[in-house]
N, CA, C and O atoms as a GROMACS GRO file, in nm:
protein
  472
    1MET      N    1  -0.351   0.984  -7.144
    1MET     CA    2  -0.329   0.891  -7.248
    1MET      C    3  -0.158   0.821  -7.180
    1MET      O    4  -0.057   0.886  -7.209
    2SER      N    5  -0.143   0.691  -7.091
    2SER     CA    6  -0.005   0.648  -7.114
    2SER      C    7   0.062   0.630  -7.237
    2SER      O    8   0.019   0.635  -7.352
    3GLY      N    9   0.226   0.598  -7.173
    3GLY     CA   10   0.300   0.582  -7.361
    3GLY      C   11   0.219   0.462  -7.368
    3GLY      O   12   0.128   0.475  -7.451
    4ALA      N   13   0.222   0.314  -7.289
    4ALA     CA   14   0.134   0.192  -7.325
    4ALA      C   15  -0.021   0.252  -7.371
    4ALA      O   16  -0.043   0.196  -7.479
    5GLU      N   17  -0.093   0.307  -7.350
    5GLU     CA   18  -0.179   0.378  -7.457
    5GLU      C   19  -0.151   0.483  -7.601
    5GLU      O   20  -0.215   0.497  -7.705
    6LYS      N   21  -0.078   0.520  -7.571
    6LYS     CA   22  -0.026   0.591  -7.699
    6LYS      C   23   0.026   0.436  -7.843
    6LYS      O   24  -0.014   0.418  -7.958
    7LEU      N   25   0.144   0.347  -7.743
    7LEU     CA   26   0.186   0.282  -7.827
    7LEU      C   27   0.078   0.146  -7.891
    7LEU      O   28   0.114   0.083  -7.991
    8VAL      N   29  -0.043   0.118  -7.824
    8VAL     CA   30  -0.132   0.037  -7.875
    8VAL      C   31  -0.190   0.132  -7.949
    8VAL      O   32  -0.182   0.068  -8.053
    9GLU      N   33  -0.254   0.254  -7.991
    9GLU     CA   34  -0.295   0.345  -8.059
    9GLU      C   35  -0.263   0.313  -8.201
    9GLU      O   36  -0.313   0.263  -8.302
   10GLN      N   37  -0.122   0.384  -8.142
   10GLN     CA   38  -0.052   0.393  -8.321
   10GLN      C   39  -0.041   0.215  -8.334
   10GLN      O   40  -0.082   0.206  -8.449
   11ILE      N   41  -0.018   0.089  -8.297
   11ILE     CA   42  -0.043   0.009  -8.340
   11ILE      C   43  -0.160  -0.039  -8.426
   11ILE      O   44  -0.131  -0.110  -8.522
   12ILE      N   45  -0.278  -0.012  -8.405
   12ILE     CA   46  -0.378   0.024  -8.408
   12ILE      C   47  -0.424   0.039  -8.552
   12ILE      O   48  -0.484  -0.028  -8.636
   13GLU      N   49  -0.351   0.194  -8.539
   13GLU     CA   50  -0.393   0.222  -8.639
   13GLU      C   51  -0.289   0.213  -8.805
   13GLU      O   52  -0.301   0.247  -8.923
   14THR      N   53  -0.195   0.147  -8.719
   14THR     CA   54  -0.091   0.122  -8.854
   14THR      C   55  -0.161  -0.045  -8.926
   14THR      O   56  -0.174  -0.059  -9.047
   15LEU      N   57  -0.200  -0.160  -8.822
   15LEU     CA   58  -0.261  -0.292  -8.875
   15LEU      C   59  -0.396  -0.198  -8.938
   15LEU      O   60  -0.356  -0.172  -9.051
   16ASN      N   61  -0.478  -0.161  -8.929
   16ASN     CA   62  -0.596  -0.102  -8.984
   16ASN      C   63  -0.584   0.020  -9.116
   16ASN      O   64  -0.681   0.059  -9.181
   17LYS      N   65  -0.473   0.055  -9.131
   17LYS     CA   66  -0.411   0.128  -9.238
   17LYS      C   67  -0.358   0.068  -9.349
   17LYS      O   68  -0.332   0.122  -9.457
   18ASN      N   69  -0.332  -0.106  -9.299
   18ASN     CA   70  -0.228  -0.241  -9.402
   18ASN      C   71  -0.343  -0.330  -9.394
   18ASN      O   72  -0.345  -0.434  -9.460
   19LYS      N   73  -0.449  -0.291  -9.310
   19LYS     CA   74  -0.568  -0.430  -9.382
   19LYS      C   75  -0.517  -0.505  -9.288
   19LYS      O   76  -0.488  -0.616  -9.332
   20GLY      N   77  -0.486  -0.488  -9.147
   20GLY     CA   78  -0.514  -0.600  -9.073
   20GLY      C   79  -0.650  -0.668  -9.072
   20GLY      O   80  -0.746  -0.594  -9.094
   21VAL      N   81  -0.675  -0.798  -9.051
   21VAL     CA   82  -0.801  -0.831  -9.002
   21VAL      C   83  -0.864  -0.837  -8.923
   21VAL      O   84  -0.767  -0.825  -8.849
   22ASN      N   85  -0.994  -0.849  -8.813
   22ASN     CA   86  -1.078  -0.862  -8.713
   22ASN      C   87  -0.944  -0.836  -8.639
   22ASN      O   88  -0.878  -0.932  -8.598
   23ILE      N   89  -0.882  -0.644  -8.613
   23ILE     CA   90  -0.807  -0.576  -8.490
   23ILE      C   91  -0.879  -0.612  -8.348
   23ILE      O   92  -1.001  -0.615  -8.331
   24VAL      N   93  -0.791  -0.634  -8.263
   24VAL     CA   94  -0.905  -0.647  -8.162
   24VAL      C   95  -0.760  -0.617  -8.076
   24VAL      O   96  -0.641  -0.639  -8.095
   25LYS      N   97  -0.840  -0.557  -7.976
   25LYS     CA   98  -0.730  -0.453  -7.811
   25LYS      C   99  -0.791  -0.580  -7.723
   25LYS      O  100  -0.898  -0.628  -7.758
   26ILE      N  101  -0.714  -0.634  -7.601
   26ILE     CA  102  -0.748  -0.707  -7.502
   26ILE      C  103  -0.712  -0.564  -7.383
   26ILE      O  104  -0.609  -0.498  -7.391
   27ASP      N  105  -0.778  -0.548  -7.320
   27ASP     CA  106  -0.654  -0.451  -7.229
   27ASP      C  107  -0.699  -0.538  -7.084
   27ASP      O  108  -0.804  -0.585  -7.041
   28LEU      N  109  -0.504  -0.530  -7.020
   28LEU     CA  110  -0.510  -0.650  -6.935
   28LEU      C  111  -0.478  -0.599  -6.780
   28LEU      O  112  -0.422  -0.658  -6.687
   29ARG      N  113  -0.531  -0.475  -6.789
   29ARG     CA  114  -0.502  -0.394  -6.680
   29ARG      C  115  -0.528  -0.424  -6.593
   29ARG      O  116  -0.445  -0.407  -6.504
   30ARG      N  117  -0.642  -0.480  -6.562
   30ARG     CA  118  -0.738  -0.501  -6.432
   30ARG      C  119  -0.692  -0.660  -6.411
   30ARG      O  120  -0.733  -0.718  -6.311
   31ILE      N  121  -0.623  -0.714  -6.485
   31ILE     CA  122  -0.547  -0.848  -6.430
   31ILE      C  123  -0.467  -0.912  -6.361
   31ILE      O  124  -0.356  -0.934  -6.411
   32GLU      N  125  -0.493  -0.958  -6.237
   32GLU     CA  126  -0.392  -0.970  -6.114
   32GLU      C  127  -0.223  -1.061  -6.209
   32GLU      O  128  -0.202  -1.170  -6.263
   33ASN      N  129  -0.157  -0.955  -6.186
   33ASN     CA  130  -0.056  -1.062  -6.209
   33ASN      C  131  -0.024  -1.068  -6.324
   33ASN      O  132   0.042  -1.169  -6.348
   34CYS      N  133  -0.049  -0.987  -6.428
   34CYS     CA  134  -0.033  -1.013  -6.577
   34CYS      C  135   0.081  -1.019  -6.625
   34CYS      O  136   0.132  -1.082  -6.532
   35PHE      N  137   0.150  -1.006  -6.684
   35PHE     CA  138   0.278  -0.971  -6.742
   35PHE      C  139   0.271  -0.862  -6.822
   35PHE      O  140   0.373  -0.792  -6.832
   36CYS      N  141   0.144  -0.824  -6.899
   36CYS     CA  142   0.183  -0.718  -6.934
   36CYS      C  143   0.038  -0.618  -6.990
   36CYS      O  144  -0.048  -0.703  -7.007
   37SER      N  145  -0.009  -0.512  -7.016
   37SER     CA  146  -0.108  -0.420  -7.012
   37SER      C  147  -0.204  -0.435  -7.110
   37SER      O  148  -0.322  -0.426  -7.075
   38PHE      N  149  -0.177  -0.458  -7.236
   38PHE     CA  150  -0.213  -0.480  -7.316
   38PHE      C  151  -0.169  -0.608  -7.412
   38PHE      O  152  -0.062  -0.664  -7.390
   39PHE      N  153  -0.269  -0.656  -7.534
   39PHE     CA  154  -0.272  -0.744  -7.611
   39PHE      C  155  -0.314  -0.721  -7.772
   39PHE      O  156  -0.426  -0.760  -7.806
   40VAL      N  157  -0.251  -0.674  -7.846
   40VAL     CA  158  -0.327  -0.634  -8.004
   40VAL      C  159  -0.311  -0.749  -8.033
   40VAL      O  160  -0.213  -0.808  -7.987
   41ILE      N  161  -0.437  -0.841  -8.152
   41ILE     CA  162  -0.456  -0.931  -8.229
   41ILE      C  163  -0.516  -0.910  -8.328
   41ILE      O  164  -0.629  -0.860  -8.322
   42CYS      N  165  -0.464  -0.937  -8.436
   42CYS     CA  166  -0.527  -0.959  -8.556
   42CYS      C  167  -0.479  -1.054  -8.656
   42CYS      O  168  -0.409  -1.149  -8.623
   43HIS      N  169  -0.514  -1.033  -8.778
   43HIS     CA  170  -0.491  -1.220  -8.865
   43HIS      C  171  -0.446  -1.124  -8.985
   43HIS      O  172  -0.514  -1.024  -9.009
   44GLY      N  173  -0.336  -1.153  -9.056
   44GLY     CA  174  -0.382  -1.108  -9.232
   44GLY      C  175  -0.383  -1.286  -9.340
   44GLY      O  176  -0.372  -1.402  -9.303
   45THR      N  177  -0.407  -1.211  -9.505
   45THR     CA  178  -0.426  -1.313  -9.577
   45THR      C  179  -0.371  -1.430  -9.633
   45THR      O  180  -0.416  -1.518  -9.707
   46SER      N  181  -0.226  -1.404  -9.561
   46SER     CA  182  -0.161  -1.470  -9.640
   46SER      C  183  -0.020  -1.526  -9.499
   46SER      O  184  -0.017  -1.522  -9.376
   47ASN      N  185   0.093  -1.582  -9.628
   47ASN     CA  186   0.213  -1.593  -9.531
   47ASN      C  187   0.287  -1.435  -9.566
   47ASN      O  188   0.328  -1.374  -9.467
   48THR      N  189   0.304  -1.373  -9.695
   48THR     CA  190   0.366  -1.219  -9.722
   48THR      C  191   0.230  -1.148  -9.661
   48THR      O  192   0.244  -1.053  -9.739
   49HIS      N  193   0.129  -1.117  -9.600
   49HIS     CA  194   0.062  -1.025  -9.522
   49HIS      C  195   0.098  -1.044  -9.379
   49HIS      O  196   0.128  -0.935  -9.330
   50VAL      N  197   0.107  -1.137  -9.298
   50VAL     CA  198   0.182  -1.142  -9.241
   50VAL      C  199   0.240  -1.087  -9.188
   50VAL      O  200   0.209  -1.031  -9.083
   51ALA      N  201   0.385  -1.082  -9.263
   51ALA     CA  202   0.538  -1.022  -9.290
   51ALA      C  203   0.527  -0.905  -9.313
   51ALA      O  204   0.617  -0.828  -9.279
   52SER      N  205   0.451  -0.874  -9.356
   52SER     CA  206   0.427  -0.733  -9.441
   52SER      C  207   0.390  -0.648  -9.291
   52SER      O  208   0.468  -0.567  -9.239
   53LEU      N  209   0.217  -0.696  -9.221
   53LEU     CA  210   0.212  -0.634  -9.129
   53LEU      C  211   0.301  -0.603  -9.011
   53LEU      O  212   0.302  -0.496  -8.950
   54THR      N  213   0.371  -0.704  -8.987
   54THR     CA  214   0.488  -0.717  -8.864
   54THR      C  215   0.559  -0.597  -8.903
   54THR      O  216   0.549  -0.502  -8.825
   55ASP      N  217   0.666  -0.575  -9.065
   55ASP     CA  218   0.719  -0.442  -9.130
   55ASP      C  219   0.720  -0.353  -9.072
   55ASP      O  220   0.797  -0.291  -8.999
   56PHE      N  221   0.554  -0.341  -9.133
   56PHE     CA  222   0.469  -0.181  -9.098
   56PHE      C  223   0.451  -0.156  -8.978
   56PHE      O  224   0.424  -0.041  -8.942
   57VAL      N  225   0.464  -0.288  -8.863
   57VAL     CA  226   0.376  -0.238  -8.709
   57VAL      C  227   0.552  -0.198  -8.631
   57VAL      O  228   0.577  -0.115  -8.543
   58TYR      N  229   0.651  -0.298  -8.706
   58TYR     CA  230   0.842  -0.224  -8.653
   58TYR      C  231   0.847  -0.118  -8.708
   58TYR      O  232   0.876  -0.028  -8.629
   59ASP      N  233   0.826  -0.071  -8.854
   59ASP     CA  234   0.876   0.046  -8.866
   59ASP      C  235   0.797   0.160  -8.824
   59ASP      O  236   0.855   0.254  -8.768
   60GLU      N  237   0.617   0.166  -8.852
   60GLU     CA  238   0.573   0.240  -8.806
   60GLU      C  239   0.586   0.315  -8.661
   60GLU      O  240   0.592   0.436  -8.638
   61VAL      N  241   0.588   0.229  -8.591
   61VAL     CA  242   0.582   0.240  -8.418
   61VAL      C  243   0.718   0.304  -8.381
   61VAL      O  244   0.740   0.386  -8.292
   62ASN      N  245   0.797   0.254  -8.460
   62ASN     CA  246   0.934   0.321  -8.445
   62ASN      C  247   1.008   0.477  -8.485
   62ASN      O  248   1.113   0.528  -8.444
   63GLU      N  249   0.916   0.520  -8.574
   63GLU     CA  250   0.946   0.578  -8.638
   63GLU      C  251   0.805   0.742  -8.593
   63GLU      O  252   0.815   0.863  -8.614
   64LYS      N  253   0.715   0.674  -8.542
   64LYS     CA  254   0.613   0.735  -8.517
   64LYS      C  255   0.630   0.773  -8.369
   64LYS      O  256   0.651   0.891  -8.342
   65VAL      N  257   0.623   0.680  -8.270
   65VAL     CA  258   0.633   0.682  -8.107
   65VAL      C  259   0.748   0.633  -8.062
   65VAL      O  260   0.746   0.601  -7.944
   66GLY      N  261   0.879   0.613  -8.136
   66GLY     CA  262   1.050   0.622  -8.084
   66GLY      C  263   1.044   0.445  -8.035
   66GLY      O  264   1.156   0.393  -8.028
   67GLU      N  265   0.943   0.368  -8.008
   67GLU     CA  266   1.000   0.241  -7.981
   67GLU      C  267   0.984   0.092  -8.071
   67GLU      O  268   0.890   0.038  -8.130
   68LYS      N  269   1.110   0.064  -8.052
   68LYS     CA  270   1.101  -0.098  -8.108
   68LYS      C  271   1.111  -0.214  -7.984
   68LYS      O  272   1.146  -0.215  -7.866
   69PRO      N  273   1.055  -0.318  -8.090
   69PRO     CA  274   1.025  -0.457  -7.940
   69PRO      C  275   1.127  -0.482  -7.909
   69PRO      O  276   1.234  -0.495  -7.968
   70LEU      N  277   1.078  -0.493  -7.758
   70LEU     CA  278   1.225  -0.632  -7.728
   70LEU      C  279   1.274  -0.737  -7.774
   70LEU      O  280   1.388  -0.784  -7.768
   71HIS      N  281   1.131  -0.790  -7.846
   71HIS     CA  282   1.192  -0.934  -7.899
   71HIS      C  283   1.076  -0.922  -8.034
   71HIS      O  284   0.974  -0.853  -8.041
   72VAL      N  285   1.142  -1.026  -8.146
   72VAL     CA  286   1.047  -1.058  -8.236
   72VAL      C  287   1.020  -1.195  -8.290
   72VAL      O  288   1.101  -1.232  -8.375
   73GLU      N  289   0.922  -1.278  -8.257
   73GLU     CA  290   0.956  -1.404  -8.245
   73GLU      C  291   0.805  -1.444  -8.407
   73GLU      O  292   0.712  -1.376  -8.450
   74GLY      N  293   0.852  -1.568  -8.438
   74GLY     CA  294   0.752  -1.583  -8.586
   74GLY      C  295   0.799  -1.528  -8.741
   74GLY      O  296   0.745  -1.564  -8.846
   75GLU      N  297   0.891  -1.452  -8.732
   75GLU     CA  298   0.896  -1.386  -8.866
   75GLU      C  299   0.919  -1.529  -8.941
   75GLU      O  300   0.824  -1.607  -8.937
   76GLN      N  301   0.991  -1.555  -8.983
   76GLN     CA  302   1.052  -1.677  -9.063
   76GLN      C  303   0.905  -1.771  -9.111
   76GLN      O  304   0.864  -1.775  -9.228
   77GLN      N  305   0.867  -1.811  -9.044
   77GLN     CA  306   0.711  -1.874  -9.109
   77GLN      C  307   0.627  -1.800  -9.157
   77GLN      O  308   0.582  -1.820  -9.270
   78ALA      N  309   0.580  -1.674  -9.062
   78ALA     CA  310   0.488  -1.587  -9.077
   78ALA      C  311   0.347  -1.661  -9.055
   78ALA      O  312   0.262  -1.633  -9.138
   79GLN      N  313   0.313  -1.746  -8.960
   79GLN     CA  314   0.221  -1.828  -8.936
   79GLN      C  315   0.186  -1.721  -8.816
   79GLN      O  316   0.119  -1.621  -8.842
   80TRP      N  317   0.218  -1.740  -8.726
   80TRP     CA  318   0.232  -1.611  -8.594
   80TRP      C  319   0.280  -1.524  -8.553
   80TRP      O  320   0.385  -1.532  -8.617
   81VAL      N  321   0.292  -1.431  -8.488
   81VAL     CA  322   0.447  -1.337  -8.556
   81VAL      C  323   0.367  -1.303  -8.389
   81VAL      O  324   0.255  -1.321  -8.341
   82VAL      N  325   0.510  -1.242  -8.338
   82VAL     CA  326   0.473  -1.192  -8.188
   82VAL      C  327   0.557  -1.091  -8.146
   82VAL      O  328   0.663  -1.130  -8.098
   83LEU      N  329   0.539  -0.965  -8.150
   83LEU     CA  330   0.602  -0.865  -8.097
   83LEU      C  331   0.616  -0.789  -8.004
   83LEU      O  332   0.535  -0.696  -8.000
   84ASP      N  333   0.667  -0.793  -7.948
   84ASP     CA  334   0.693  -0.807  -7.756
   84ASP      C  335   0.786  -0.664  -7.691
   84ASP      O  336   0.907  -0.664  -7.670
   85TYR      N  337   0.693  -0.551  -7.670
   85TYR     CA  338   0.738  -0.435  -7.641
   85TYR      C  339   0.701  -0.346  -7.502
   85TYR      O  340   0.675  -0.234  -7.458
   86GLY      N  341   0.723  -0.516  -7.466
   86GLY     CA  342   0.637  -0.476  -7.308
   86GLY      C  343   0.569  -0.504  -7.198
   86GLY      O  344   0.556  -0.604  -7.127
   87ASN      N  345   0.530  -0.400  -7.197
   87ASN     CA  346   0.333  -0.370  -7.146
   87ASN      C  347   0.256  -0.377  -7.282
   87ASN      O  348   0.147  -0.321  -7.276
   88VAL      N  349   0.284  -0.429  -7.393
   88VAL     CA  350   0.233  -0.440  -7.521
   88VAL      C  351   0.273  -0.533  -7.568
   88VAL      O  352   0.390  -0.522  -7.607
   89ILE      N  353   0.195  -0.693  -7.595
   89ILE     CA  354   0.212  -0.739  -7.710
   89ILE      C  355   0.107  -0.781  -7.837
   89ILE      O  356  -0.008  -0.825  -7.836
   90VAL      N  357   0.211  -0.743  -7.961
   90VAL     CA  358   0.050  -0.754  -8.092
   90VAL      C  359   0.096  -0.914  -8.123
   90VAL      O  360   0.213  -0.952  -8.109
   91HIS      N  361   0.027  -0.969  -8.151
   91HIS     CA  362   0.030  -1.130  -8.200
   91HIS      C  363  -0.050  -1.062  -8.385
   91HIS      O  364  -0.149  -0.989  -8.396
   92ILE      N  365   0.039  -1.119  -8.504
   92ILE     CA  366  -0.020  -1.118  -8.604
   92ILE      C  367  -0.037  -1.267  -8.673
   92ILE      O  368   0.062  -1.316  -8.727
   93PHE      N  369  -0.152  -1.334  -8.671
   93PHE     CA  370  -0.151  -1.420  -8.707
   93PHE      C  371  -0.220  -1.462  -8.854
   93PHE      O  372  -0.273  -1.377  -8.925
   94GLN      N  373  -0.212  -1.621  -8.897
   94GLN     CA  374  -0.285  -1.632  -9.029
   94GLN      C  375  -0.413  -1.670  -8.942
   94GLN      O  376  -0.418  -1.680  -8.820
   95LYS      N  377  -0.572  -1.698  -9.086
   95LYS     CA  378  -0.638  -1.698  -8.992
   95LYS      C  379  -0.664  -1.838  -8.897
   95LYS      O  380  -0.743  -1.836  -8.802
   96GLU      N  381  -0.601  -1.940  -8.928
   96GLU     CA  382  -0.598  -2.102  -8.945
   96GLU      C  383  -0.580  -2.100  -8.773
   96GLU      O  384  -0.661  -2.152  -8.696
   97GLN      N  385  -0.445  -2.023  -8.727
   97GLN     CA  386  -0.369  -2.035  -8.648
   97GLN      C  387  -0.438  -1.921  -8.495
   97GLN      O  388  -0.414  -1.916  -8.374
   98ARG      N  389  -0.516  -1.858  -8.576
   98ARG     CA  390  -0.559  -1.746  -8.474
   98ARG      C  391  -0.683  -1.824  -8.430
   98ARG      O  392  -0.711  -1.828  -8.310
   99ASP      N  393  -0.757  -1.885  -8.520
   99ASP     CA  394  -0.879  -1.963  -8.468
   99ASP      C  395  -0.838  -2.077  -8.407
   99ASP      O  396  -0.883  -2.111  -8.297
  100TYR      N  397  -0.725  -2.162  -8.490
  100TYR     CA  398  -0.681  -2.251  -8.298
  100TYR      C  399  -0.650  -2.249  -8.202
  100TYR      O  400  -0.695  -2.323  -8.115
  101TYR      N  401  -0.538  -2.140  -8.180
  101TYR     CA  402  -0.592  -2.100  -8.061
  101TYR      C  403  -0.654  -1.989  -7.958
  101TYR      O  404  -0.639  -1.988  -7.836
  102GLN      N  405  -0.708  -1.919  -8.017
  102GLN     CA  406  -0.814  -1.854  -7.958
  102GLN      C  407  -0.777  -1.754  -7.832
  102GLN      O  408  -0.826  -1.745  -7.719
  103LEU      N  409  -0.680  -1.688  -7.892
  103LEU     CA  410  -0.596  -1.613  -7.796
  103LEU      C  411  -0.762  -1.540  -7.656
  103LEU      O  412  -0.782  -1.568  -7.538
  104GLU      N  413  -0.852  -1.434  -7.768
  104GLU     CA  414  -0.923  -1.396  -7.693
  104GLU      C  415  -0.993  -1.459  -7.626
  104GLU      O  416  -1.030  -1.419  -7.515
  105ASP      N  417  -1.019  -1.548  -7.667
  105ASP     CA  418  -1.122  -1.653  -7.562
  105ASP      C  419  -1.053  -1.695  -7.416
  105ASP      O  420  -1.126  -1.703  -7.317
  106PHE      N  421  -0.915  -1.721  -7.405
  106PHE     CA  422  -0.805  -1.724  -7.304
  106PHE      C  423  -0.845  -1.623  -7.203
  106PHE      O  424  -0.866  -1.661  -7.088
  107TRP      N  425  -0.861  -1.468  -7.241
  107TRP     CA  426  -0.868  -1.377  -7.187
  107TRP      C  427  -0.963  -1.297  -7.219
  107TRP      O  428  -0.962  -1.188  -7.276
  108ALA      N  429  -1.091  -1.397  -7.155
  108ALA     CA  430  -1.235  -1.311  -7.143
  108ALA      C  431  -1.235  -1.303  -7.042
  108ALA      O  432  -1.324  -1.382  -7.010
  109ASP      N  433  -1.200  -1.265  -6.962
  109ASP     CA  434  -1.227  -1.190  -6.817
  109ASP      C  435  -1.137  -1.070  -6.852
  109ASP      O  436  -1.121  -0.996  -6.755
  110ALA      N  437  -1.073  -1.029  -6.964
  110ALA     CA  438  -1.087  -0.834  -6.957
  110ALA      C  439  -1.151  -0.785  -7.019
  110ALA      O  440  -1.250  -0.843  -7.066
  111GLU      N  441  -1.130  -0.690  -7.040
  111GLU     CA  442  -1.217  -0.596  -7.119
  111GLU      C  443  -1.117  -0.543  -7.275
  111GLU      O  444  -1.029  -0.458  -7.293
  112ILE      N  445  -1.187  -0.647  -7.368
  112ILE     CA  446  -1.187  -0.692  -7.494
  112ILE      C  447  -1.263  -0.568  -7.616
  112ILE      O  448  -1.377  -0.600  -7.649
  113THR      N  449  -1.224  -0.469  -7.663
  113THR     CA  450  -1.256  -0.391  -7.824
  113THR      C  451  -1.223  -0.423  -7.937
  113THR      O  452  -1.108  -0.417  -7.978
  114ASN      N  453  -1.339  -0.469  -8.016
  114ASN     CA  454  -1.318  -0.500  -8.155
  114ASN      C  455  -1.288  -0.412  -8.220
  114ASN      O  456  -1.367  -0.320  -8.199
  115VAL      N  457  -1.176  -0.372  -8.328
  115VAL     CA  458  -1.138  -0.190  -8.335
  115VAL      C  459  -1.258  -0.255  -8.508
  115VAL      O  460  -1.290  -0.368  -8.546
  116GLU      N  461  -1.286  -0.117  -8.561
  116GLU     CA  462  -1.349  -0.109  -8.672
  116GLU      C  463  -1.311  -0.112  -8.794
  116GLU      O  464  -1.339   0.008  -8.802
  117GLU      N  465  -1.273  -0.135  -8.897
  117GLU     CA  466  -1.222  -0.134  -8.991
  117GLU      C  467  -1.170  -0.016  -9.080
  117GLU      O  468  -1.167   0.102  -9.047
  118ASN      N  469  -1.150  -0.042  -9.138
  118ASN     CA  470  -1.104   0.100  -9.234
  118ASN      C  471  -1.139   0.057  -9.382
  118ASN      O  472  -1.119   0.134  -9.476
   0.00000   0.00000   0.00000
């Protein structure tokens, strides 16, 4: 298992444990000239939930995998937060923004896995 795959598994475990809704893993490794290997997408139920999911991912991935994001965007509004780990990009939305931007549809030619919620 590659470092990116381990990172993705930890992110998914953390989101699942903390009630991230409709978690999706998008494997972009077969997409030519793609800027990263994976997207992980989910949504929360409120601004507070989105912010807490962001904090949990940041803290638990750092603690368990030893990785910190290169950049975090959107924390102030907590409607669409992006954590950029280089090869792995995490998108944590509020449902309305997720429905509007439909990232899963944009990457429809990639391998998309819906994660079962605990």
